[in-house]
Every structure is written in C-alpha cells, then in structure tokens.
LOTIZA-64375 format. One record per atom (N, C-alpha, C, O): x, y, z; atom name; residue in three letters. Coordinates in steps of 0.001 Angstrom, whole numbers, m for minus. Example, Ala and Ser with C-alpha at 12.3 -4.5 7.8 and 13.67 -1.06 7.14 Angstrom:
% LOTIZA-64375
+---------+---------+---------+----+-----+
:       x :       y :       z : at :  aa :
+---------+---------+---------+----+-----+
:   13190 :   m5690 :    7800 :  N : ALA :
:   12300 :   m4500 :    7800 : CA : ALA :
:   13200 :   m3300 :    7800 :  C : ALA :
:   14236 :   m3319 :    8465 :  O : ALA :
:   12850 :   m2250 :    7080 :  N : SER :
:   13670 :   m1060 :    7140 : CA : SER :
:   12900 :      30 :    7870 :  C : SER :
:   13409 :    1138 :    8039 :  O : SER :
+---------+---------+---------+----+-----+
***
This chain:
% LOTIZA-64375
+---------+---------+---------+----+-----+
:       x :       y :       z : at :  aa :
+---------+---------+---------+----+-----+
:    7440 :  m19343 :   m3897 :  N : ASP :
:    7426 :  m17917 :   m3725 : CA : ASP :
:    7434 :  m17550 :   m2215 :  C : ASP :
:    6538 :  m17950 :   m1471 :  O : ASP :
:    8407 :  m16824 :   m1801 :  N : ASP :
:    8410 :  m16560 :    m358 : CA : ASP :
:    8028 :  m15143 :      44 :  C : ASP :
:    8256 :  m14745 :    1186 :  O : ASP :
:    7450 :  m14372 :    m878 :  N : ILE :
:    6910 :  m13092 :    m598 : CA : ILE :
:    5672 :  m13157 :     250 :  C : ILE :
:    4695 :  m13772 :    m177 :  O : ILE :
:    5646 :  m12580 :    1396 :  N : GLU :
:    4467 :  m12599 :    2308 : CA : GLU :
:    3788 :  m11211 :    2425 :  C : GLU :
:    2604 :  m11127 :    2751 :  O : GLU :
:    4527 :  m10157 :    2164 :  N : THR :
:    4040 :   m8835 :    2230 : CA : THR :
:    4130 :   m8177 :     866 :  C : THR :
:    5177 :   m8204 :     218 :  O : THR :
:    3031 :   m7589 :     438 :  N : VAL :
:    3034 :   m6881 :    m898 : CA : VAL :
:    2637 :   m5413 :    m663 :  C : VAL :
:    1648 :   m5106 :       2 :  O : VAL :
:    3456 :   m4530 :   m1240 :  N : ILE :
:    3115 :   m3113 :   m1198 : CA : ILE :
:    2529 :   m2785 :   m2569 :  C : ILE :
:    3183 :   m2991 :   m3592 :  O : ILE :
:    1344 :   m2293 :   m2589 :  N : ILE :
:     664 :   m1883 :   m3850 : CA : ILE :
:     652 :    m377 :   m3881 :  C : ILE :
:     178 :     271 :   m2948 :  O : ILE :
:    1174 :     178 :   m4955 :  N : THR :
:    1318 :    1627 :   m5000 : CA : THR :
:    1325 :    2117 :   m6442 :  C : THR :
:    1418 :    1325 :   m7380 :  O : THR :
:    1229 :    3384 :   m6597 :  N : ASP :
:    1326 :    4024 :   m7915 : CA : ASP :
:    2046 :    5311 :   m7821 :  C : ASP :
:    2022 :    5945 :   m6766 :  O : ASP :
:    2695 :    5741 :   m8877 :  N : GLY :
:    3313 :    7071 :   m8893 : CA : GLY :
:    4645 :    7068 :   m8155 :  C : GLY :
:    5155 :    6028 :   m7738 :  O : GLY :
:    5182 :    8263 :   m8014 :  N : ALA :
:    6529 :    8548 :   m7467 : CA : ALA :
:    6718 :    8039 :   m6052 :  C : ALA :
:    7870 :    7872 :   m5653 :  O : ALA :
:    5717 :    7786 :   m5278 :  N : VAL :
:    5874 :    7311 :   m3910 : CA : VAL :
:    6463 :    5941 :   m3902 :  C : VAL :
:    6879 :    5464 :   m2847 :  O : VAL :
:    6520 :    5277 :   m5040 :  N : VAL :
:    7161 :    3947 :   m5143 : CA : VAL :
:    8576 :    3981 :   m4600 :  C : VAL :
:    9094 :    2954 :   m4162 :  O : VAL :
:    9232 :    5191 :   m4624 :  N : THR :
:   10618 :    5236 :   m4060 : CA : THR :
:   10630 :    4941 :   m2599 :  C : THR :
:   11608 :    4385 :   m2100 :  O : THR :
:    9550 :    5299 :   m1859 :  N : GLU :
:    9431 :    4963 :    m429 : CA : GLU :
:    9229 :    3490 :    m221 :  C : GLU :
:    9726 :    2900 :     737 :  O : GLU :
:    8470 :    2891 :   m1162 :  N : ALA :
:    8234 :    1437 :   m1092 : CA : ALA :
:    9557 :     672 :   m1298 :  C : ALA :
:    9874 :    m277 :    m581 :  O : ALA :
:   10306 :    1131 :   m2308 :  N : LEU :
:   11668 :     547 :   m2581 : CA : LEU :
:   12576 :     639 :   m1361 :  C : LEU :
:   13274 :    m316 :   m1021 :  O : LEU :
:   12560 :    1808 :    m701 :  N : ALA :
:   13393 :    2015 :     448 : CA : ALA :
:   13033 :    1076 :    1549 :  C : ALA :
:   13896 :     474 :    2189 :  O : ALA :
:   11685 :     949 :    1776 :  N : ALA :
:   11169 :     m19 :    2826 : CA : ALA :
:   11581 :   m1437 :    2517 :  C : ALA :
:   11921 :   m2181 :    3437 :  O : ALA :
:   11565 :   m1839 :    1277 :  N : CYS :
:   11952 :   m3172 :     899 : CA : CYS :
:   13357 :   m3521 :    1229 :  C : CYS :
:   13693 :   m4693 :    1396 :  O : CYS :
:   14238 :   m2461 :    1333 :  N : GLU :
:   15605 :   m2720 :    1665 : CA : GLU :
:   15747 :   m3242 :    3097 :  C : GLU :
:   16706 :   m3953 :    3394 :  O : GLU :
:   14828 :   m2909 :    3974 :  N : THR :
:   14934 :   m3371 :    5403 : CA : THR :
:   13917 :   m4443 :    5681 :  C : THR :
:   14068 :   m5175 :    6660 :  O : THR :
:   12870 :   m4577 :    4856 :  N : LEU :
:   11845 :   m5634 :    5148 : CA : LEU :
:   12157 :   m6907 :    4386 :  C : LEU :
:   12457 :   m6870 :    3192 :  O : LEU :
:   12087 :   m8024 :    5073 :  N : SER :
:   12291 :   m9256 :    4352 : CA : SER :
:   10944 :   m9774 :    3789 :  C : SER :
:    9864 :   m9423 :    4263 :  O : SER :
:   11070 :  m10593 :    2792 :  N : ARG :
:    9891 :  m11238 :    2173 : CA : ARG :
:    8808 :  m10252 :    1724 :  C : ARG :
:    7614 :  m10508 :    1881 :  O : ARG :
:    9251 :   m9109 :    1156 :  N : THR :
:    8347 :   m8053 :     779 : CA : THR :
:    8539 :   m7735 :    m740 :  C : THR :
:    9654 :   m7652 :   m1254 :  O : THR :
:    7443 :   m7575 :   m1372 :  N : GLY :
:    7524 :   m7160 :   m2802 : CA : GLY :
:    6640 :   m5977 :   m3100 :  C : GLY :
:    5908 :   m5501 :   m2231 :  O : GLY :
:    6706 :   m5501 :   m4326 :  N : ILE :
:    5989 :   m4316 :   m4743 : CA : ILE :
:    5213 :   m4584 :   m6012 :  C : ILE :
:    5732 :   m5193 :   m6947 :  O : ILE :
:    3948 :   m4123 :   m6052 :  N : ILE :
:    3155 :   m4099 :   m7247 : CA : ILE :
:    2982 :   m2599 :   m7605 :  C : ILE :
:    2319 :   m1867 :   m6870 :  O : ILE :
:    3566 :   m2150 :   m8711 :  N : LEU :
:    3417 :    m738 :   m9126 : CA : LEU :
:    2317 :    m703 :  m10208 :  C : LEU :
:    2428 :   m1313 :  m11272 :  O : LEU :
:    1289 :      18 :   m9884 :  N : LEU :
:     143 :     109 :  m10796 : CA : LEU :
:     464 :    1145 :  m11866 :  C : LEU :
:     987 :    2229 :  m11611 :  O : LEU :
:     101 :     719 :  m13119 :  N : GLU :
:     248 :    1676 :  m14220 : CA : GLU :
:   m1065 :    2461 :  m14420 :  C : GLU :
:   m1058 :    3614 :  m14850 :  O : GLU :
:   m2164 :    1815 :  m14101 :  N : LYS :
:   m3478 :    2466 :  m14111 : CA : LYS :
:   m4309 :    1851 :  m13048 :  C : LYS :
:   m4096 :     693 :  m12689 :  O : LYS :
:   m5285 :    2610 :  m12509 :  N : ILE :
:   m6099 :    2132 :  m11427 : CA : ILE :
:   m7536 :    1950 :  m11773 :  C : ILE :
:   m8261 :    1237 :  m11079 :  O : ILE :
:   m7970 :    2588 :  m12847 :  N : LYS :
:   m9428 :    2500 :  m13248 : CA : LYS :
:   m9503 :    1756 :  m14513 :  C : LYS :
:   m8575 :    1853 :  m15316 :  O : LYS :
:  m10538 :    1016 :  m14763 :  N : PRO :
:  m11656 :     765 :  m13825 : CA : PRO :
:  m11153 :     m86 :  m12633 :  C : PRO :
:  m10288 :    m947 :  m12797 :  O : PRO :
:  m11684 :     161 :  m11494 :  N : TYR :
:  m11243 :    m487 :  m10257 : CA : TYR :
:  m11457 :   m2057 :  m10268 :  C : TYR :
:  m10635 :   m2813 :   m9750 :  O : TYR :
:  m12538 :   m2471 :  m10850 :  N : GLY :
:  m12805 :   m3870 :  m10950 : CA : GLY :
:  m11766 :   m4601 :  m11772 :  C : GLY :
:  m11325 :   m5688 :  m11401 :  O : GLY :
:  m11380 :   m4020 :  m12870 :  N : GLU :
:  m10365 :   m4586 :  m13743 : CA : GLU :
:   m9047 :   m4658 :  m12973 :  C : GLU :
:   m8379 :   m5690 :  m12916 :  O : GLU :
:   m8698 :   m3475 :  m12367 :  N : CYS :
:   m7473 :   m3398 :  m11639 : CA : CYS :
:   m7437 :   m4401 :  m10463 :  C : CYS :
:   m6389 :   m5001 :  m10223 :  O : CYS :
:   m8477 :   m4586 :   m9771 :  N : ALA :
:   m8590 :   m5521 :   m8619 : CA : ALA :
:   m8307 :   m6938 :   m9146 :  C : ALA :
:   m7550 :   m7664 :   m8501 :  O : ALA :
:   m8850 :   m7348 :  m10232 :  N : GLU :
:   m8625 :   m8633 :  m10804 : CA : GLU :
:   m7197 :   m8821 :  m11218 :  C : GLU :
:   m6617 :   m9883 :  m10988 :  O : GLU :
:   m6604 :   m7792 :  m11838 :  N : ASN :
:   m5231 :   m7889 :  m12296 : CA : ASN :
:   m4292 :   m8003 :  m11132 :  C : ASN :
:   m3364 :   m8811 :  m11150 :  O : ASN :
:   m4521 :   m7203 :  m10118 :  N : VAL :
:   m3682 :   m7231 :   m8912 : CA : VAL :
:   m3763 :   m8657 :   m8254 :  C : VAL :
:   m2742 :   m9243 :   m7896 :  O : VAL :
:   m4975 :   m9170 :   m8117 :  N : ALA :
:   m5179 :  m10486 :   m7534 : CA : ALA :
:   m4322 :  m11561 :   m8250 :  C : ALA :
:   m3704 :  m12405 :   m7602 :  O : ALA :
:   m4302 :  m11507 :   m9589 :  N : ARG :
:   m3459 :  m12449 :  m10323 : CA : ARG :
:   m2050 :  m12336 :  m10123 :  C : ARG :
:   m1313 :  m13303 :  m10316 :  O : ARG :
:   m1573 :  m11091 :   m9705 :  N : LEU :
:    m137 :  m10864 :   m9456 : CA : LEU :
:     302 :  m11221 :   m8044 :  C : LEU :
:    1491 :  m11377 :   m7767 :  O : LEU :
:    m697 :  m11348 :   m7143 :  N : LEU :
:    m288 :  m11621 :   m5713 : CA : LEU :
:     338 :  m13017 :   m5614 :  C : LEU :
:    m159 :  m13972 :   m6210 :  O : LEU :
:    1451 :  m13124 :   m4842 :  N : PRO :
:    2071 :  m14390 :   m4562 : CA : PRO :
:    1110 :  m15243 :   m3773 :  C : PRO :
:     289 :  m14724 :   m3016 :  O : PRO :
:    1205 :  m16559 :   m3944 :  N : GLU :
:     375 :  m17496 :   m3218 : CA : GLU :
:     470 :  m17329 :   m1723 :  C : GLU :
:    m530 :  m17503 :   m1026 :  O : GLU :
:    1626 :  m16999 :   m1209 :  N : ASN :
:    1898 :  m16858 :     209 : CA : ASN :
:    1648 :  m15459 :     820 :  C : ASN :
:    2024 :  m15164 :    1954 :  O : ASN :
:     992 :  m14624 :      m1 :  N : ALA :
:     738 :  m13228 :     456 : CA : ALA :
:    m166 :  m13250 :    1678 :  C : ALA :
:   m1267 :  m13800 :    1643 :  O : ALA :
:     324 :  m12628 :    2788 :  N : LYS :
:    m404 :  m12545 :    4012 : CA : LYS :
:    m726 :  m11150 :    4426 :  C : LYS :
:   m1606 :  m10911 :    5253 :  O : LYS :
:       0 :  m10219 :    3841 :  N : LYS :
:    m178 :   m8795 :    4190 : CA : LYS :
:     m77 :   m7935 :    2894 :  C : LYS :
:     770 :   m8163 :    2030 :  O : LYS :
:    m988 :   m6939 :    2815 :  N : ILE :
:    m916 :   m6008 :    1800 : CA : ILE :
:    m928 :   m4609 :    2357 :  C : ILE :
:   m1735 :   m4282 :    3227 :  O : ILE :
:      m4 :   m3755 :    1840 :  N : ILE :
:      27 :   m2343 :    2184 : CA : ILE :
:    m362 :   m1560 :     947 :  C : ILE :
:     336 :   m1636 :     m64 :  O : ILE :
:   m1439 :    m821 :     992 :  N : PHE :
:   m1782 :      75 :     m94 : CA : PHE :
:   m1123 :    1474 :     215 :  C : PHE :
:   m1528 :    2181 :    1138 :  O : PHE :
:    m128 :    1814 :    m579 :  N : LEU :
:     634 :    3018 :    m291 : CA : LEU :
:     300 :    4075 :   m1414 :  C : LEU :
:     418 :    3798 :   m2608 :  O : LEU :
:    m112 :    5273 :    m966 :  N : GLU :
:    m381 :    6316 :   m1916 : CA : GLU :
:      20 :    7672 :   m1367 :  C : GLU :
:      94 :    7888 :    m157 :  O : GLU :
:     267 :    8550 :   m2274 :  N : GLU :
:     698 :    9906 :   m1812 : CA : GLU :
:    m479 :   10868 :   m1844 :  C : GLU :
:    m319 :   12051 :   m1542 :  O : GLU :
:   m1599 :   10402 :   m2187 :  N : ASP :
:   m2846 :   11215 :   m2247 : CA : ASP :
:   m3639 :   11031 :    m920 :  C : ASP :
:   m3274 :   10264 :     m29 :  O : ASP :
:   m4725 :   11781 :    m871 :  N : ILE :
:   m5557 :   11726 :     315 : CA : ILE :
:   m6260 :   10376 :     424 :  C : ILE :
:   m6646 :    9792 :    m589 :  O : ILE :
:   m6429 :    9875 :    1658 :  N : ARG :
:   m6989 :    8598 :    1945 : CA : ARG :
:   m8408 :    8452 :    1459 :  C : ARG :
:   m8724 :    7479 :     775 :  O : ARG :
:   m9284 :    9402 :    1795 :  N : ALA :
:  m10717 :    9373 :    1434 : CA : ALA :
:  m10884 :    9356 :     m58 :  C : ALA :
:  m10568 :   10340 :    m726 :  O : ALA :
:  m11368 :    8273 :    m594 :  N : GLY :
:  m11638 :    8215 :   m2039 : CA : GLY :
:  m10400 :    7997 :   m2837 :  C : GLY :
:  m10464 :    8115 :   m4060 :  O : GLY :
:   m9238 :    7679 :   m2232 :  N : GLY :
:   m8011 :    7505 :   m2987 : CA : GLY :
:   m7888 :    6027 :   m3465 :  C : GLY :
:   m8748 :    5181 :   m3221 :  O : GLY :
:   m6776 :    5794 :   m4148 :  N : MET :
:   m6508 :    4495 :   m4741 : CA : MET :
:   m6549 :    3386 :   m3719 :  C : MET :
:   m7099 :    2323 :   m4008 :  O : MET :
:   m5985 :    3584 :   m2518 :  N : GLY :
:   m5920 :    2529 :   m1561 : CA : GLY :
:   m7309 :    2131 :   m1073 :  C : GLY :
:   m7618 :     945 :    m962 :  O : GLY :
:   m8153 :    3139 :    m780 :  N : MET :
:   m9504 :    2932 :    m249 : CA : MET :
:  m10377 :    2262 :   m1373 :  C : MET :
:  m11065 :    1271 :   m1130 :  O : MET :
:  m10319 :    2836 :   m2587 :  N : MET :
:  m11105 :    2298 :   m3641 : CA : MET :
:  m10720 :     886 :   m4093 :  C : MET :
:  m11572 :      22 :   m4296 :  O : MET :
:   m9449 :     691 :   m4239 :  N : LEU :
:   m8982 :    m645 :   m4707 : CA : LEU :
:   m9154 :   m1723 :   m3635 :  C : LEU :
:   m9572 :   m2840 :   m3940 :  O : LEU :
:   m8834 :   m1392 :   m2387 :  N : SER :
:   m8989 :   m2424 :   m1357 : CA : SER :
:  m10534 :   m2744 :   m1187 :  C : SER :
:  m10909 :   m3897 :    m973 :  O : SER :
:  m11382 :   m1718 :   m1288 :  N : ASP :
:  m12809 :   m2006 :   m1193 : CA : ASP :
:  m13265 :   m2919 :   m2387 :  C : ASP :
:  m14016 :   m3871 :   m2175 :  O : ASP :
:  m12829 :   m2634 :   m3573 :  N : GLU :
:  m13148 :   m3466 :   m4734 : CA : GLU :
:  m12667 :   m4914 :   m4547 :  C : GLU :
:  m13383 :   m5880 :   m4810 :  O : GLU :
:  m11435 :   m5006 :   m4086 :  N : MET :
:  m10867 :   m6405 :   m3866 : CA : MET :
:  m11628 :   m7117 :   m2778 :  C : MET :
:  m11922 :   m8305 :   m2915 :  O : MET :
:  m11970 :   m6406 :   m1659 :  N : ARG :
:  m12768 :   m7032 :    m624 : CA : ARG :
:  m14077 :   m7506 :   m1100 :  C : ARG :
:  m14454 :   m8652 :    m859 :  O : ARG :
:  m14812 :   m6627 :   m1797 :  N : ARG :
:  m16083 :   m6992 :   m2337 : CA : ARG :
:  m16093 :   m8208 :   m3252 :  C : ARG :
:  m17084 :   m8936 :   m3314 :  O : ARG :
:  m15037 :   m8418 :   m3932 :  N : ARG :
:  m14889 :   m9562 :   m4852 : CA : ARG :
:  m14272 :  m10769 :   m4179 :  C : ARG :
:  m14045 :  m11791 :   m4827 :  O : ARG :
:  m13995 :  m10666 :   m2882 :  N : GLY :
:  m13454 :  m11797 :   m2109 : CA : GLY :
:  m11990 :  m12078 :   m2372 :  C : GLY :
:  m11513 :  m13176 :   m2083 :  O : GLY :
:  m11267 :  m11109 :   m2915 :  N : LEU :
:   m9848 :  m11249 :   m3280 : CA : LEU :
:   m8924 :  m10947 :   m2145 :  C : LEU :
:   m7712 :  m11085 :   m2315 :  O : LEU :
:   m9399 :  m10551 :   m1015 :  N : LEU :
:   m8565 :  m10337 :     140 : CA : LEU :
:   m8775 :  m11265 :    1258 :  C : LEU :
:   m8256 :  m11048 :    2354 :  O : LEU :
:   m9574 :  m12374 :    1011 :  N : ASP :
:   m9838 :  m13336 :    2077 : CA : ASP :
:   m8543 :  m13911 :    2613 :  C : ASP :
:   m7726 :  m14417 :    1843 :  O : ASP :
:   m8344 :  m13844 :    3906 :  N : GLY :
:   m7161 :  m14400 :    4536 : CA : GLY :
:   m5942 :  m13468 :    4448 :  C : GLY :
:   m4844 :  m13891 :    4808 :  O : GLY :
:   m6083 :  m12272 :    4005 :  N : ILE :
:   m5009 :  m11331 :    3808 : CA : ILE :
:   m5260 :  m10108 :    4728 :  C : ILE :
:   m6332 :   m9505 :    4684 :  O : ILE :
:   m4292 :   m9767 :    5530 :  N : SER :
:   m4389 :   m8584 :    6361 : CA : SER :
:   m3863 :   m7349 :    5537 :  C : SER :
:   m2896 :   m7446 :    4782 :  O : SER :
:   m4516 :   m6261 :    5719 :  N : CYS :
:   m4119 :   m5108 :    4910 : CA : CYS :
:   m4254 :   m3791 :    5647 :  C : CYS :
:   m4942 :   m3678 :    6661 :  O : CYS :
:   m3553 :   m2775 :    5082 :  N : LYS :
:   m3565 :   m1423 :    5685 : CA : LYS :
:   m3359 :    m437 :    4573 :  C : LYS :
:   m2627 :    m703 :    3620 :  O : LYS :
:   m3979 :     661 :    4685 :  N : ILE :
:   m3799 :    1795 :    3769 : CA : ILE :
:   m2971 :    2861 :    4405 :  C : ILE :
:   m3267 :    3347 :    5496 :  O : ILE :
:   m1904 :    3224 :    3690 :  N : ILE :
:   m1041 :    4356 :    4144 : CA : ILE :
:   m1259 :    5391 :    3084 :  C : ILE :
:    m956 :    5200 :    1906 :  O : ILE :
:   m1819 :    6548 :    3563 :  N : ALA :
:   m2169 :    7617 :    2667 : CA : ALA :
:   m2127 :    8933 :    3500 :  C : ALA :
:   m1981 :    8902 :    4722 :  O : ALA :
:   m2258 :   10060 :    2814 :  N : VAL :
:   m2309 :   11314 :    3453 : CA : VAL :
:   m3637 :   11453 :    4130 :  C : VAL :
:   m4656 :   11249 :    3470 :  O : VAL :
:   m3708 :   11786 :    5400 :  N : ASP :
:   m4980 :   12000 :    6076 : CA : ASP :
:   m5410 :   13460 :    5653 :  C : ASP :
:   m4627 :   14274 :    5164 :  O : ASP :
:   m6657 :   13679 :    5883 :  N : ASP :
:   m7302 :   14955 :    5433 : CA : ASP :
:   m6858 :   16054 :    6425 :  C : ASP :
:   m7643 :   16547 :    7235 :  O : ASP :
:   m5581 :   16410 :    6325 :  N : ASN :
:   m5074 :   17511 :    7140 : CA : ASN :
:   m3832 :   18084 :    6473 :  C : ASN :
:   m3294 :   17515 :    5523 :  O : ASN :
:   m3401 :   19197 :    6984 :  N : PHE :
:   m2203 :   19850 :    6460 : CA : PHE :
:    m970 :   19222 :    7071 :  C : PHE :
:    m879 :   19054 :    8287 :  O : PHE :
:     m23 :   18877 :    6219 :  N : ALA :
:    1234 :   18261 :    6767 : CA : ALA :
:    2285 :   19362 :    6836 :  C : ALA :
:    2871 :   19710 :    5810 :  O : ALA :
:    2533 :   19910 :    7999 :  N : PRO :
:    3551 :   20973 :    8129 : CA : PRO :
:    4916 :   20422 :    7837 :  C : PRO :
:    5233 :   19277 :    8162 :  O : PRO :
:    5741 :   21280 :    7200 :  N : ARG :
:    7102 :   20898 :    6790 : CA : ARG :
:    8015 :   20930 :    8029 :  C : ARG :
:    7909 :   21835 :    8856 :  O : ARG :
:    8900 :   19951 :    8149 :  N : HIS :
:    9922 :   19940 :    9170 : CA : HIS :
:   11244 :   19887 :    8502 :  C : HIS :
:   11470 :   19071 :    7609 :  O : HIS :
:   12156 :   20776 :    8936 :  N : GLU :
:   13436 :   20862 :    8308 : CA : GLU :
:   14158 :   19493 :    8374 :  C : GLU :
:   14218 :   18865 :    9430 :  O : GLU :
:   14693 :   19055 :    7240 :  N : GLY :
:   15430 :   17796 :    7269 : CA : GLY :
:   14585 :   16629 :    6823 :  C : GLY :
:   15116 :   15584 :    6449 :  O : GLY :
:   13241 :   16794 :    6856 :  N : ASN :
:   12371 :   15680 :    6384 : CA : ASN :
:   12014 :   15854 :    4863 :  C : ASN :
:   12029 :   16947 :    4298 :  O : ASN :
:   11705 :   14707 :    4283 :  N : SER :
:   11153 :   14834 :    2960 : CA : SER :
:    9662 :   15034 :    3048 :  C : SER :
:    9075 :   14829 :    4110 :  O : SER :
:    9018 :   15437 :    1932 :  N : MET :
:    7577 :   15694 :    1986 : CA : MET :
:    6832 :   14391 :    2300 :  C : MET :
:    5767 :   14428 :    2916 :  O : MET :
:    7367 :   13260 :    1894 :  N : TYR :
:    6792 :   11945 :    2223 : CA : TYR :
:    6826 :   11667 :    3727 :  C : TYR :
:    5869 :   11126 :    4281 :  O : TYR :
:    7936 :   12038 :    4391 :  N : GLU :
:    8052 :   11846 :    5825 : CA : GLU :
:    7056 :   12750 :    6554 :  C : GLU :
:    6390 :   12316 :    7495 :  O : GLU :
:    6957 :   14015 :    6112 :  N : ASP :
:    6020 :   14928 :    6763 : CA : ASP :
:    4580 :   14503 :    6575 :  C : ASP :
:    3769 :   14750 :    7467 :  O : ASP :
:    4222 :   13895 :    5494 :  N : ALA :
:    2863 :   13399 :    5200 : CA : ALA :
:    2593 :   12016 :    5749 :  C : ALA :
:    1461 :   11537 :    5692 :  O : ALA :
:    3620 :   11364 :    6283 :  N : GLY :
:    3405 :   10025 :    6842 : CA : GLY :
:    3251 :    8871 :    5899 :  C : GLY :
:    2714 :    7811 :    6222 :  O : GLY :
:    3776 :    9144 :    4658 :  N : VAL :
:    3765 :    8079 :    3644 : CA : VAL :
:    5175 :    7737 :    3164 :  C : VAL :
:    5491 :    7725 :    1975 :  O : VAL :
:    5973 :    7469 :    4150 :  N : CYS :
:    7399 :    7159 :    3958 : CA : CYS :
:    7748 :    5753 :    4287 :  C : CYS :
:    6935 :    4973 :    4783 :  O : CYS :
:    9026 :    5434 :    3986 :  N : ALA :
:    9513 :    4079 :    4217 : CA : ALA :
:    9321 :    3631 :    5667 :  C : ALA :
:    8927 :    2499 :    5948 :  O : ALA :
:    9616 :    4570 :    6576 :  N : ARG :
:    9429 :    4256 :    8066 : CA : ARG :
:    8002 :    3900 :    8374 :  C : ARG :
:    7754 :    2970 :    9141 :  O : ARG :
:    7026 :    4631 :    7784 :  N : ALA :
:    5610 :    4292 :    7993 : CA : ALA :
:    5244 :    2994 :    7456 :  C : ALA :
:    4428 :    2289 :    8049 :  O : ALA :
:    5816 :    2622 :    6332 :  N : ILE :
:    5562 :    1243 :    5710 : CA : ILE :
:    6114 :     205 :    6655 :  C : ILE :
:    5414 :    m755 :    6976 :  O : ILE :
:    7318 :     355 :    7105 :  N : GLU :
:    7974 :    m611 :    8018 : CA : GLU :
:    7137 :    m776 :    9293 :  C : GLU :
:    6949 :   m1900 :    9758 :  O : GLU :
:    6645 :     296 :    9848 :  N : LYS :
:    5803 :     273 :   11064 : CA : LYS :
:    4489 :    m471 :   10777 :  C : LYS :
:    4036 :   m1295 :   11571 :  O : LYS :
:    3889 :    m154 :    9610 :  N : ALA :
:    2612 :    m743 :    9263 : CA : ALA :
:    2714 :   m2286 :    9063 :  C : ALA :
:    1788 :   m3027 :    9393 :  O : ALA :
:    3830 :   m2726 :    8531 :  N : VAL :
:    4065 :   m4159 :    8301 : CA : VAL :
:    4113 :   m4875 :    9676 :  C : VAL :
:    3573 :   m5967 :    9853 :  O : VAL :
:    4777 :   m4214 :   10624 :  N : ARG :
:    4820 :   m4820 :   12023 : CA : ARG :
:    3551 :   m4819 :   12731 :  C : ARG :
:    3276 :   m5732 :   13508 :  O : ARG :
:    2728 :   m3809 :   12501 :  N : GLU :
:    1510 :   m3604 :   13274 : CA : GLU :
:     188 :   m4012 :   12538 :  C : GLU :
:    m898 :   m3880 :   13104 :  O : GLU :
:     290 :   m4471 :   11364 :  N : ILE :
:    m890 :   m4706 :   10496 : CA : ILE :
:   m1933 :   m5565 :   11158 :  C : ILE :
:   m1606 :   m6541 :   11834 :  O : ILE :
:   m3222 :   m5201 :   10964 :  N : SER :
:   m4311 :   m5990 :   11499 : CA : SER :
:   m5243 :   m6461 :   10412 :  C : SER :
:   m5133 :   m5961 :    9292 :  O : SER :
:   m6106 :   m7336 :   10643 :  N : LEU :
:   m6962 :   m7952 :    9670 : CA : LEU :
:   m7837 :   m6943 :    9011 :  C : LEU :
:   m8522 :   m6157 :    9666 :  O : LEU :
:   m7809 :   m6972 :    7659 :  N : CYS :
:   m8695 :   m6139 :    6838 : CA : CYS :
:  m10118 :   m6639 :    6919 :  C : CYS :
:  m10376 :   m7836 :    6787 :  O : CYS :
:  m11004 :   m5757 :    7127 :  N : ARG :
:  m12437 :   m6258 :    7240 : CA : ARG :
:  m13311 :   m5597 :    6184 :  C : ARG :
:  m14509 :   m5874 :    6113 :  O : ARG :
+---------+---------+---------+----+-----+
***
C-alpha cells in the first residue's frame, strides 16, 4: 500500500477532498458514515489506515472547536492510534467567512482543495 496521506472527512465537503486527491500523490480518503461514539469511530478508522500512513488531514465543514476533527483526533491520540503520524485539522474557524465573488463557500471558509494541498505540504507532528 503506497498511501501516505489520508484525508478523514464526513459529509458534502468530501468533494473538496476528492478534488485535492487529483493533484496530491499517494493520498486517500476515509469518508465517515457516522462519528459517534468517538471511541468506536477511532478504532474503526485506525483499522482502515494504510500501514504506510504518515499524515492525516481531518477535513470538516463545521466549526473547529468541538467538531469532528478535534473530537476524533483527540480520541485517536488518547488511544495511541496516531503514534508516528503527523496530522492537521482543517475546519471553519470561529469567525464569519465573508463571501467573495467567484469563490465557493468552501473556498471562503478555508476548507477547500487548495487548503488541503497546502496542509499536506506544511503538516507538522500531531501532539
């Protein structure tokens, strides 16, 4: 298995993950059907991760604080399921995203394919 980066997401924002995968090599997607209970979800995701996974991007269209990315990454970290894996959460920050003509709502909120591509290049160790 040559997948090194995994994008974990749920909902319609998966379209942005798919767009990012068109330009990113060695990248795959895990699309969550349900996220709760987080412990069960964490274990299921860990079983799906490729052996060579080095980076995880948690992508969500909801707010960062208390969202899927924060809750799931915390649960996985507490269970030791992210050891040796760098990760980043891409989510809507707690602010208003003004609309810019020509942009999609995902671009304006910073949860778009371009943000994923940038995160993969700049990712740092998850602690």
